[in-house]
FIKOLZA-1660 file (N, C-alpha, C; in steps of 0.1 Angstrom, whole numbers, plus 5000, padded with zeros to 4 digits):
% residues 221
   i   px   py   pz ch aa at
   1 5527 4812 5361  A  M  N
   1 5527 4822 5350  A  M CA
   1 5524 4835 5356  A  M  C
   2 5523 4838 5368  A  G  N
   2 5521 4850 5374  A  G CA
   2 5506 4856 5373  A  G  C
   3 5497 4848 5368  A  I  N
   3 5483 4851 5366  A  I CA
   3 5474 4846 5378  A  I  C
   4 5466 4855 5383  A  S  N
   4 5457 4851 5394  A  S CA
   4 5447 4841 5389  A  S  C
   5 5445 4830 5397  A  P  N
   5 5435 4820 5394  A  P CA
   5 5421 4826 5393  A  P  C
   6 5418 4836 5401  A  A  N
   6 5406 4844 5399  A  A CA
   6 5404 4850 5385  A  A  C
   7 5414 4855 5380  A  V  N
   7 5413 4862 5367  A  V CA
   7 5411 4852 5357  A  V  C
   8 5417 4840 5357  A  L  N
   8 5414 4829 5347  A  L CA
   8 5399 4824 5349  A  L  C
   9 5395 4823 5361  A  V  N
   9 5380 4818 5363  A  V CA
   9 5370 4827 5358  A  V  C
  10 5373 4841 5361  A  T  N
  10 5364 4850 5356  A  T CA
  10 5364 4850 5340  A  T  C
  11 5375 4851 5334  A  A  N
  11 5377 4850 5319  A  A CA
  11 5371 4838 5314  A  A  C
  12 5372 4827 5320  A  G  N
  12 5366 4815 5314  A  G CA
  12 5351 4816 5316  A  G  C
  13 5344 4821 5326  A  G  N
  13 5332 4823 5328  A  G CA
  13 5325 4832 5317  A  G  C
  14 5332 4844 5315  A  V  N
  14 5327 4853 5304  A  V CA
  14 5328 4845 5291  A  V  C
  15 5338 4838 5288  A  G  N
  15 5339 4830 5274  A  G CA
  15 5328 4822 5273  A  G  C
  16 5326 4813 5285  A  A  N
  16 5315 4804 5283  A  A CA
  16 5301 4810 5281  A  A  C
  17 5299 4823 5287  A  L  N
  17 5286 4829 5287  A  L CA
  17 5285 4835 5273  A  L  C
  18 5296 4839 5267  A  A  N
  18 5296 4845 5253  A  A CA
  18 5293 4833 5242  A  A  C
  19 5299 4820 5245  A  L  N
  19 5297 4809 5236  A  L CA
  19 5282 4805 5239  A  L  C
  20 5277 4806 5251  A  G  N
  20 5263 4801 5253  A  G CA
  20 5253 4811 5245  A  G  C
  21 5255 4823 5245  A  F  N
  21 5246 4833 5237  A  F CA
  21 5248 4830 5223  A  F  C
  22 5260 4828 5218  A  G  N
  22 5261 4825 5204  A  G CA
  22 5255 4811 5200  A  G  C
  23 5257 4802 5209  A  A  N
  23 5248 4789 5205  A  A CA
  23 5235 4791 5206  A  A  C
  24 5229 4799 5215  A  K  N
  24 5216 4801 5215  A  K CA
  24 5210 4807 5202  A  K  C
  25 5218 4816 5195  A  G  N
  25 5213 4822 5183  A  G CA
  25 5213 4811 5172  A  G  C
  26 5223 4803 5174  A  I  N
  26 5224 4792 5163  A  I CA
  26 5213 4782 5163  A  I  C
  27 5211 4779 5176  A  V  N
  27 5201 4768 5179  A  V CA
  27 5187 4776 5175  A  V  C
  28 5184 4788 5179  A  S  N
  28 5172 4794 5176  A  S CA
  28 5169 4794 5160  A  S  C
  29 5179 4799 5153  A  N  N
  29 5177 4800 5139  A  N CA
  29 5176 4787 5131  A  N  C
  30 5183 4776 5137  A  S  N
  30 5180 4763 5130  A  S CA
  30 5167 4757 5134  A  S  C
  31 5162 4760 5145  A  L  N
  31 5149 4754 5149  A  L CA
  31 5138 4762 5142  A  L  C
  32 5140 4774 5140  A  S  N
  32 5132 4782 5131  A  S CA
  32 5132 4778 5117  A  S  C
  33 5143 4774 5113  A  G  N
  33 5144 4769 5099  A  G CA
  33 5136 4756 5096  A  G  C
  34 5138 4747 5108  A  L  N
  34 5129 4735 5106  A  L CA
  34 5115 4738 5108  A  L  C
  35 5111 4748 5116  A  S  N
  35 5097 4752 5116  A  S CA
  35 5092 4755 5102  A  S  C
  36 5101 4764 5095  A  L  N
  36 5096 4769 5082  A  L CA
  36 5095 4757 5071  A  L  C
  37 5104 4747 5073  A  Y  N
  37 5103 4735 5065  A  Y CA
  37 5091 4728 5068  A  Y  C
  38 5087 4727 5080  A  V  N
  38 5074 4718 5084  A  V CA
  38 5061 4724 5081  A  V  C
  39 5061 4737 5085  A  N  N
  39 5049 4745 5085  A  N CA
  39 5046 4752 5071  A  N  C
  40 5055 4756 5064  A  R  N
  40 5055 4763 5051  A  R CA
  40 5046 4774 5050  A  R  C
  41 5049 4784 5059  A  P  N
  41 5041 4796 5058  A  P CA
  41 5043 4804 5045  A  P  C
  42 5055 4801 5038  A  F  N
  42 5058 4806 5025  A  F CA
  42 5067 4797 5018  A  F  C
  43 5068 4798 5005  A  V  N
  43 5077 4789 4998  A  V CA
  43 5086 4797 4988  A  V  C
  44 5095 4793 4983  A  V  N
  44 5103 4799 4973  A  V CA
  44 5095 4804 4962  A  V  C
  45 5097 4817 4958  A  S  N
  45 5090 4824 4948  A  S CA
  45 5078 4834 4954  A  S  C
  46 5075 4830 4966  A  D  N
  46 5063 4838 4972  A  D CA
  46 5069 4853 4976  A  D  C
  47 5060 4862 4975  A  F  N
  47 5064 4875 4978  A  F CA
  47 5057 4877 4993  A  F  C
  48 5068 4881 5003  A  I  N
  48 5062 4882 5017  A  I CA
  48 5067 4897 5022  A  I  C
  49 5060 4900 5033  A  D  N
  49 5062 4912 5040  A  D CA
  49 5064 4911 5053  A  D  C
  50 5074 4916 5060  A  I  N
  50 5075 4917 5075  A  I CA
  50 5074 4931 5080  A  I  C
  51 5062 4935 5084  A  P  N
  51 5059 4949 5086  A  P CA
  51 5068 4955 5096  A  P  C
  52 5070 4947 5108  A  S  N
  52 5078 4952 5119  A  S CA
  52 5092 4956 5116  A  S  C
  53 5097 4948 5106  A  E  N
  53 5111 4950 5102  A  E CA
  53 5113 4958 5090  A  E  C
  54 5101 4964 5084  A  N  N
  54 5101 4970 5071  A  N CA
  54 5108 4963 5060  A  N  C
  55 5107 4951 5058  A  L  N
  55 5112 4942 5050  A  L CA
  55 5103 4936 5041  A  L  C
  56 5106 4934 5027  A  S  N
  56 5097 4927 5019  A  S CA
  56 5104 4922 5006  A  S  C
  57 5099 4912 5000  A  G  N
  57 5107 4907 4988  A  G CA
  57 5102 4893 4984  A  G  C
  58 5107 4889 4973  A  N  N
  58 5104 4876 4968  A  N CA
  58 5114 4866 4974  A  N  C
  59 5109 4855 4980  A  V  N
  59 5117 4845 4986  A  V CA
  59 5126 4837 4975  A  V  C
  60 5138 4837 4976  A  E  N
  60 5147 4830 4968  A  E CA
  60 5154 4817 4972  A  E  C
  61 5155 4818 4986  A  H  N
  61 5161 4805 4992  A  H CA
  61 5157 4805 5007  A  H  C
  62 5154 4792 5011  A  I  N
  62 5152 4791 5026  A  I CA
  62 5162 4781 5031  A  I  C
  63 5169 4785 5039  A  G  N
  63 5181 4777 5045  A  G CA
  63 5177 4774 5059  A  G  C
  64 5187 4767 5067  A  W  N
  64 5185 4763 5081  A  W CA
  64 5186 4775 5090  A  W  C
  65 5195 4785 5086  A  F  N
  65 5198 4797 5095  A  F CA
  65 5194 4809 5089  A  F  C
  66 5194 4811 5077  A  Y  N
  66 5189 4823 5070  A  Y CA
  66 5180 4821 5059  A  Y  C
  67 5171 4830 5055  A  T  N
  67 5163 4830 5044  A  T CA
  67 5166 4841 5035  A  T  C
  68 5168 4840 5022  A  K  N
  68 5173 4849 5012  A  K CA
  68 5160 4855 5006  A  K  C
  69 5158 4869 5005  A  L  N
  69 5148 4876 4998  A  L CA
  69 5155 4885 4987  A  L  C
  70 5146 4886 4976  A  R  N
  70 5151 4895 4967  A  R CA
  70 5141 4908 4968  A  R  C
  71 5147 4921 4971  A  S  N
  71 5137 4931 4974  A  S CA
  71 5133 4937 4961  A  S  C
  72 5123 4947 4961  A  S  N
  72 5116 4952 4949  A  S CA
  72 5128 4959 4941  A  S  C
  73 5137 4964 4948  A  D  N
  73 5148 4972 4939  A  D CA
  73 5160 4961 4937  A  D  C
  74 5157 4949 4938  A  R  N
  74 5165 4937 4932  A  R CA
  74 5178 4936 4942  A  R  C
  75 5178 4941 4955  A  Q  N
  75 5188 4939 4964  A  Q CA
  75 5185 4926 4971  A  Q  C
  76 5197 4918 4973  A  P  N
  76 5196 4905 4981  A  P CA
  76 5195 4908 4995  A  P  C
  77 5184 4902 5004  A  V  N
  77 5183 4905 5018  A  V CA
  77 5182 4892 5025  A  V  C
  78 5192 4890 5035  A  Y  N
  78 5194 4876 5042  A  Y CA
  78 5189 4879 5056  A  Y  C
  79 5178 4872 5060  A  I  N
  79 5171 4873 5072  A  I CA
  79 5172 4860 5082  A  I  C
  80 5177 4864 5095  A  P  N
  80 5178 4852 5103  A  P CA
  80 5163 4845 5105  A  P  C
  81 5165 4833 5105  A  N  N
  81 5152 4825 5104  A  N CA
  81 5142 4828 5118  A  N  C
  82 5150 4831 5128  A  N  N
  82 5141 4833 5140  A  N CA
  82 5133 4845 5141  A  N  C
  83 5135 4853 5129  A  I  N
  83 5126 4866 5127  A  I CA
  83 5111 4861 5123  A  I  C
  84 5111 4848 5116  A  F  N
  84 5100 4844 5110  A  F CA
  84 5090 4838 5122  A  F  C
  85 5098 4834 5131  A  T  N
  85 5089 4827 5143  A  T CA
  85 5086 4836 5154  A  T  C
  86 5091 4849 5153  A  S  N
  86 5089 4859 5164  A  S CA
  86 5082 4871 5159  A  S  C
  87 5081 4873 5145  A  K  N
  87 5074 4885 5140  A  K CA
  87 5064 4880 5131  A  K  C
  88 5053 4889 5130  A  P  N
  88 5041 4885 5121  A  P CA
  88 5048 4886 5106  A  P  C
  89 5043 4877 5098  A  V  N
  89 5048 4876 5084  A  V CA
  89 5035 4877 5075  A  V  C
  90 5036 4885 5066  A  V  N
  90 5024 4885 5055  A  V CA
  90 5027 4880 5042  A  V  C
  91 5021 4869 5039  A  N  N
  91 5024 4863 5026  A  N CA
  91 5014 4869 5016  A  N  C
  92 5020 4878 5008  A  I  N
  92 5013 4886 4997  A  I CA
  92 5009 4876 4987  A  I  C
  93 5017 4867 4983  A  A  N
  93 5013 4857 4974  A  A CA
  93 5001 4848 4976  A  A  C
  94 4998 4848 4990  A  D  N
  94 4987 4840 4993  A  D CA
  94 4974 4846 4994  A  D  C
  95 4973 4858 4990  A  I  N
  95 4961 4868 4990  A  I CA
  95 4952 4862 4979  A  I  C
  96 4939 4859 4984  A  D  N
  96 4928 4854 4974  A  D CA
  96 4922 4864 4967  A  D  C
  97 4920 4875 4971  A  N  N
  97 4914 4888 4964  A  N CA
  97 4921 4900 4969  A  N  C
  98 4923 4909 4959  A  R  N
  98 4928 4923 4962  A  R CA
  98 4918 4933 4962  A  R  C
  99 4918 4942 4972  A  R  N
  99 4908 4953 4973  A  R CA
  99 4912 4964 4965  A  R  C
 100 4901 4969 4959  A  I  N
 100 4904 4981 4951  A  I CA
 100 4896 4993 4958  A  I  C
 101 4903 5003 4961  A  W  N
 101 4898 5015 4970  A  W CA
 101 4902 5028 4962  A  W  C
 102 4891 5035 4957  A  I  N
 102 4891 5045 4948  A  I CA
 102 4885 5058 4955  A  I  C
 103 4891 5068 4958  A  E  N
 103 4885 5080 4962  A  E CA
 103 4885 5091 4952  A  E  C
 104 4873 5097 4948  A  F  N
 104 4873 5107 4939  A  F CA
 104 4863 5119 4943  A  F  C
 105 4863 5130 4937  A  V  N
 105 4856 5141 4940  A  V CA
 105 4848 5148 4928  A  V  C
 106 4838 5155 4931  A  V  N
 106 4831 5161 4922  A  V CA
 106 4828 5176 4927  A  V  C
 107 4825 5185 4918  A  N  N
 107 4823 5199 4922  A  N CA
 107 4809 5201 4932  A  N  C
 108 4810 5211 4940  A  Y  N
 108 4799 5214 4948  A  Y CA
 108 4787 5216 4940  A  Y  C
 109 4787 5221 4929  A  G  N
 109 4776 5224 4920  A  G CA
 109 4769 5211 4916  A  G  C
 110 4775 5201 4917  A  D  N
 110 4770 5188 4912  A  D CA
 110 4764 5180 4923  A  D  C
 111 4760 5186 4934  A  R  N
 111 4756 5178 4945  A  R CA
 111 4743 5171 4942  A  R  C
 112 4734 5176 4934  A  R  N
 112 4721 5169 4930  A  R CA
 112 4724 5156 4921  A  R  C
 113 4735 5156 4915  A  K  N
 113 4737 5146 4906  A  K CA
 113 4745 5135 4912  A  K  C
 114 4748 5135 4925  A  I  N
 114 4756 5124 4932  A  I CA
 114 4748 5111 4933  A  I  C
 115 4735 5111 4936  A  E  N
 115 4727 5099 4938  A  E CA
 115 4727 5091 4925  A  E  C
 116 4727 5097 4913  A  S  N
 116 4726 5092 4901  A  S CA
 116 4740 5086 4897  A  S  C
 117 4751 5095 4900  A  I  N
 117 4764 5089 4897  A  I CA
 117 4767 5076 4907  A  I  C
 118 4763 5076 4919  A  V  N
 118 4766 5066 4928  A  V CA
 118 4758 5053 4922  A  V  C
 119 4746 5054 4918  A  S  N
 119 4738 5044 4914  A  S CA
 119 4744 5037 4902  A  S  C
 120 4748 5046 4893  A  D  N
 120 4753 5040 4879  A  D CA
 120 4766 5033 4883  A  D  C
 121 4775 5038 4891  A  L  N
 121 4787 5032 4893  A  L CA
 121 4785 5018 4902  A  L  C
 122 4777 5018 4909  A  Y  N
 122 4774 5005 4916  A  Y CA
 122 4769 4995 4906  A  Y  C
 123 4761 4999 4897  A  Q  N
 123 4757 4991 4886  A  Q CA
 123 4769 4985 4879  A  Q  C
 124 4779 4995 4876  A  V  N
 124 4791 4990 4869  A  V CA
 124 4799 4979 4877  A  V  C
 125 4800 4980 4890  A  L  N
 125 4805 4970 4898  A  L CA
 125 4797 4955 4897  A  L  C
 126 4783 4958 4899  A  V  N
 126 4776 4945 4898  A  V CA
 126 4777 4937 4885  A  V  C
 127 4778 4946 4874  A  N  N
 127 4780 4939 4861  A  N CA
 127 4794 4936 4855  A  N  C
 128 4803 4939 4863  A  H  N
 128 4818 4937 4859  A  H CA
 128 4822 4923 4862  A  H  C
 129 4827 4916 4853  A  S  N
 129 4831 4902 4854  A  S CA
 129 4844 4902 4862  A  S  C
 130 4852 4912 4863  A  D  N
 130 4865 4911 4871  A  D CA
 130 4864 4914 4885  A  D  C
 131 4851 4918 4889  A  V  N
 131 4848 4921 4903  A  V CA
 131 4842 4910 4911  A  V  C
 132 4848 4906 4921  A  D  N
 132 4844 4895 4929  A  D CA
 132 4829 4899 4936  A  D  C
 133 4818 4892 4931  A  Q  N
 133 4805 4896 4935  A  Q CA
 133 4802 4890 4950  A  Q  C
 134 4810 4882 4954  A  S  N
 134 4808 4875 4968  A  S CA
 134 4814 4884 4980  A  S  C
 135 4822 4895 4975  A  K  N
 135 4828 4903 4984  A  K CA
 135 4821 4917 4985  A  K  C
 136 4824 4925 4995  A  K  N
 136 4817 4938 4997  A  K CA
 136 4821 4947 4985  A  K  C
 137 4810 4953 4981  A  M  N
 137 4811 4964 4970  A  M CA
 137 4803 4976 4975  A  M  C
 138 4808 4988 4972  A  A  N
 138 4802 5000 4976  A  A CA
 138 4807 5012 4970  A  A  C
 139 4798 5021 4966  A  V  N
 139 4800 5034 4962  A  V CA
 139 4792 5045 4970  A  V  C
 140 4799 5053 4977  A  N  N
 140 4792 5062 4987  A  N CA
 140 4796 5076 4985  A  N  C
 141 4788 5085 4988  A  F  N
 141 4791 5100 4993  A  F CA
 141 4796 5100 5006  A  F  C
 142 4809 5104 5007  A  T  N
 142 4816 5103 5020  A  T CA
 142 4817 5116 5028  A  T  C
 143 4816 5128 5022  A  G  N
 143 4816 5140 5029  A  G CA
 143 4819 5151 5021  A  G  C
 144 4817 5163 5029  A  Y  N
 144 4820 5177 5021  A  Y CA
 144 4835 5181 5025  A  Y  C
 145 4842 5181 5014  A  G  N
 145 4855 5185 5015  A  G CA
 145 4856 5201 5015  A  G  C
 146 4868 5206 5015  A  D  N
 146 4871 5221 5015  A  D CA
 146 4867 5227 5002  A  D  C
 147 4868 5219 4992  A  S  N
 147 4863 5225 4978  A  S CA
 147 4858 5214 4969  A  S  C
 148 4853 5204 4974  A  S  N
 148 4848 5192 4967  A  S CA
 148 4837 5184 4975  A  S  C
 149 4830 5177 4967  A  L  N
 149 4821 5166 4974  A  L CA
 149 4829 5153 4972  A  L  C
 150 4831 5145 4983  A  N  N
 150 4840 5134 4982  A  N CA
 150 4833 5121 4982  A  N  C
 151 4837 5112 4973  A  L  N
 151 4830 5100 4971  A  L CA
 151 4842 5089 4970  A  L  C
 152 4837 5075 4972  A  R  N
 152 4847 5065 4975  A  R CA
 152 4839 5052 4968  A  R  C
 153 4847 5045 4960  A  L  N
 153 4843 5033 4954  A  L CA
 153 4852 5022 4961  A  L  C
 154 4846 5011 4964  A  V  N
 154 4853 4999 4970  A  V CA
 154 4849 4986 4965  A  V  C
 155 4857 4978 4961  A  C  N
 155 4853 4965 4957  A  C CA
 155 4866 4955 4956  A  C  C
 156 4864 4943 4953  A  Y  N
 156 4875 4934 4953  A  Y CA
 156 4877 4927 4940  A  Y  C
 157 4889 4925 4936  A  S  N
 157 4893 4919 4922  A  S CA
 157 4890 4904 4925  A  S  C
 158 4884 4898 4914  A  S  N
 158 4881 4884 4913  A  S CA
 158 4894 4875 4913  A  S  C
 159 4904 4882 4910  A  S  N
 159 4919 4875 4910  A  S CA
 159 4927 4880 4922  A  S  C
 160 4936 4871 4926  A  G  N
 160 4946 4875 4936  A  G CA
 160 4957 4880 4930  A  G  C
 161 4959 4880 4917  A  N  N
 161 4971 4884 4909  A  N CA
 161 4971 4901 4910  A  N  C
 162 4984 4906 4913  A  L  N
 162 4984 4920 4916  A  L CA
 162 4983 4927 4902  A  L  C
 163 4989 4922 4891  A  S  N
 163 4987 4929 4878  A  S CA
 163 4974 4929 4875  A  S  C
 164 4966 4919 4876  A  D  N
 164 4950 4920 4873  A  D CA
 164 4944 4929 4881  A  D  C
 165 4947 4932 4894  A  A  N
 165 4941 4941 4902  A  A CA
 165 4944 4956 4898  A  A  C
 166 4956 4957 4893  A  W  N
 166 4959 4970 4889  A  W CA
 166 4952 4974 4876  A  W  C
 167 4951 4963 4867  A  A  N
 167 4944 4965 4854  A  A CA
 167 4929 4969 4857  A  A  C
 168 4923 4962 4867  A  L  N
 168 4909 4964 4871  A  L CA
 168 4908 4979 4875  A  L  C
 169 4917 4983 4885  A  Q  N
 169 4916 4996 4890  A  Q CA
 169 4918 5007 4878  A  Q  C
 170 4925 5004 4869  A  Q  N
 170 4928 5015 4859  A  Q CA
 170 4914 5016 4851  A  Q  C
 171 4906 5004 4847  A  R  N
 171 4894 5004 4840  A  R CA
 171 4883 5012 4848  A  R  C
 172 4883 5008 4863  A  L  N
 172 4874 5016 4870  A  L CA
 172 4876 5031 4871  A  L  C
 173 4889 5034 4871  A  L  N
 173 4892 5049 4871  A  L CA
 173 4887 5057 4859  A  L  C
 174 4888 5048 4848  A  L  N
 174 4884 5055 4836  A  L CA
 174 4869 5055 4835  A  L  C
 175 4862 5045 4840  A  K  N
 175 4848 5045 4840  A  K CA
 175 4842 5056 4849  A  K  C
 176 4849 5057 4861  A  I  N
 176 4844 5068 4870  A  I CA
 176 4843 5082 4862  A  I  C
 177 4853 5084 4855  A  G  N
 177 4855 5097 4846  A  G CA
 177 4842 5097 4836  A  G  C
 178 4839 5086 4829  A  D  N
 178 4830 5085 4820  A  D CA
 178 4816 5087 4827  A  D  C
 179 4813 5081 4838  A  V  N
 179 4799 5082 4844  A  V CA
 179 4797 5098 4849  A  V  C
 180 4808 5102 4855  A  V  N
 180 4807 5117 4859  A  V CA
 180 4804 5126 4847  A  V  C
 181 4812 5123 4837  A  E  N
 181 4808 5132 4823  A  E CA
 181 4794 5129 4819  A  E  C
 182 4790 5118 4818  A  V  N
 182 4777 5114 4812  A  V CA
 182 4765 5122 4820  A  V  C
 183 4768 5124 4832  A  H  N
 183 4758 5130 4841  A  H CA
 183 4760 5145 4841  A  H  C
 184 4769 5150 4833  A  G  N
 184 4771 5165 4832  A  G CA
 184 4777 5171 4843  A  G  C
 185 4785 5162 4852  A  A  N
 185 4791 5168 4863  A  A CA
 185 4808 5169 4861  A  A  C
 186 4815 5173 4870  A  S  N
 186 4829 5176 4866  A  S CA
 186 4836 5174 4879  A  S  C
 187 4848 5171 4877  A  M  N
 187 4859 5171 4889  A  M CA
 187 4867 5183 4891  A  M  C
 188 4867 5188 4903  A  P  N
 188 4875 5201 4904  A  P CA
 188 4890 5198 4903  A  P  C
 189 4898 5208 4899  A  F  N
 189 4911 5207 4900  A  F CA
 189 4916 5218 4910  A  F  C
 190 4930 5218 4916  A  P  N
 190 4934 5226 4925  A  P CA
 190 4933 5241 4919  A  P  C
 191 4929 5250 4927  A  T  N
 191 4929 5264 4924  A  T CA
 191 4934 5273 4934  A  T  C
 192 4939 5285 4930  A  R  N
 192 4944 5295 4939  A  R CA
 192 4938 5309 4936  A  R  C
 193 4934 5316 4946  A  T  N
 193 4927 5329 4944  A  T CA
 193 4938 5339 4946  A  T  C
 194 4940 5349 4936  A  L  N
 194 4949 5359 4938  A  L CA
 194 4942 5372 4940  A  L  C
 195 4946 5380 4951  A  I  N
 195 4940 5393 4953  A  I CA
 195 4951 5403 4953  A  I  C
 196 4949 5413 4943  A  H  N
 196 4959 5422 4941  A  H CA
 196 4957 5435 4950  A  H  C
 197 4966 5437 4959  A  S  N
 197 4966 5447 4969  A  S CA
 197 4965 5461 4961  A  S  C
 198 4955 5470 4964  A  G  N
 198 4955 5482 4959  A  G CA
 198 4949 5483 4945  A  G  C
 199 4943 5472 4942  A  S  N
 199 4937 5471 4929  A  S CA
 199 4922 5469 4929  A  S  C
 200 4915 5475 4920  A  N  N
 200 4900 5474 4919  A  N CA
 200 4896 5462 4911  A  N  C
 201 4906 5455 4907  A  Q  N
 201 4903 5442 4899  A  Q CA
 201 4895 5431 4908  A  Q  C
 202 4888 5425 4904  A  K  N
 202 4881 5413 4910  A  K CA
 202 4891 5402 4911  A  K  C
 203 4889 5394 4923  A  P  N
 203 4900 5383 4925  A  P CA
 203 4899 5373 4912  A  P  C
 204 4910 5367 4909  A  Q  N
 204 4912 5359 4898  A  Q CA
 204 4915 5345 4903  A  Q  C
 205 4910 5335 4899  A  R  N
 205 4913 5322 4901  A  R CA
 205 4923 5316 4892  A  R  C
 206 4934 5309 4896  A  M  N
 206 4945 5304 4888  A  M CA
 206 4947 5290 4891  A  M  C
 207 4948 5282 4881  A  N  N
 207 4952 5268 4883  A  N CA
 207 4966 5267 4884  A  N  C
 208 4971 5263 4897  A  P  N
 208 4987 5262 4899  A  P CA
 208 4993 5251 4891  A  P  C
 209 4985 5242 4885  A  L  N
 209 4993 5231 4877  A  L CA
 209 4996 5236 4865  A  L  C
 210 4989 5246 4858  A  I  N
 210 4992 5250 4844  A  I CA
 210 4995 5264 4843  A  I  C
 211 4992 5271 4855  A  G  N
 211 4994 5286 4855  A  G CA
 211 4984 5294 4846  A  G  C
 212 4973 5290 4843  A  I  N
 212 4964 5297 4834  A  I CA
 212 4953 5304 4843  A  I  C
 213 4950 5317 4839  A  N  N
 213 4941 5325 4846  A  N CA
 213 4926 5319 4841  A  N  C
 214 4919 5315 4851  A  Q  N
 214 4906 5308 4848  A  Q CA
 214 4896 5318 4842  A  Q  C
 215 4897 5332 4845  A  E  N
 215 4887 5341 4841  A  E CA
 215 4890 5345 4826  A  E  C
 216 4903 5348 4822  A  S  N
 216 4906 5353 4810  A  S CA
 216 4912 5343 4801  A  S  C
 217 4917 5331 4806  A  G  N
 217 4924 5321 4799  A  G CA
 217 4938 5326 4796  A  G  C
 218 4943 5337 4801  A  E  N
 218 4958 5341 4798  A  E CA
 218 4966 5335 4807  A  E  C
 219 4980 5334 4802  A  G  N
 219 4991 5329 4811  A  G CA
 219 4992 5337 4824  A  G  C
 220 4993 5331 4835  A  A  N
 220 4996 5338 4847  A  A CA
 220 5011 5340 4848  A  A  C
 221 5014 5351 4858  A  T  N
 221 5030 5352 4859  A  T CA
 221 5031 5351 4875  A  T  C
% end
């Protein structure tokens, strides 16, 4: 046929190599699928996260070669099974307790009230039925900020359910505000100091969120 035997041998070798790599992927995915079936690191309906691949979602189907996830924005995601045996996978559904981490601040003028605020909030955690008493609980003064005194509250929800943890966090946020108010303290809001060039007027503080002059209560321009 006018074709060099060397060319045919080379083409055959390349084809065999390509077939070998393709078969390797198929075998790897199928063995990984078997591993998922035997070890069950997650099951259908679990919510999982693959940090290295920036992928997460609810497991809808586990096949021999691919696993189907449904992402948070309801997009179907098909993942080769060998990903699960070569990358770390976090099974969010298997979390026993969820951590609540809340950072809040008070004004510098309330420094002497911090110990009382911290003590009362810690008692709130101790007496709260939705807080896991066997896990770490803490309320601490963490440092001096640019314009505030920084505090932190940490605890764990007694339920592993995400909705329950969110509900607990909301109740604790509201309770923090109540305790701060009871002690006559307050939480600062963002402010900006305006200095008018060539004017003898004293500097004015303005809340950039609502545009109100803090000294006069007039609307700022």
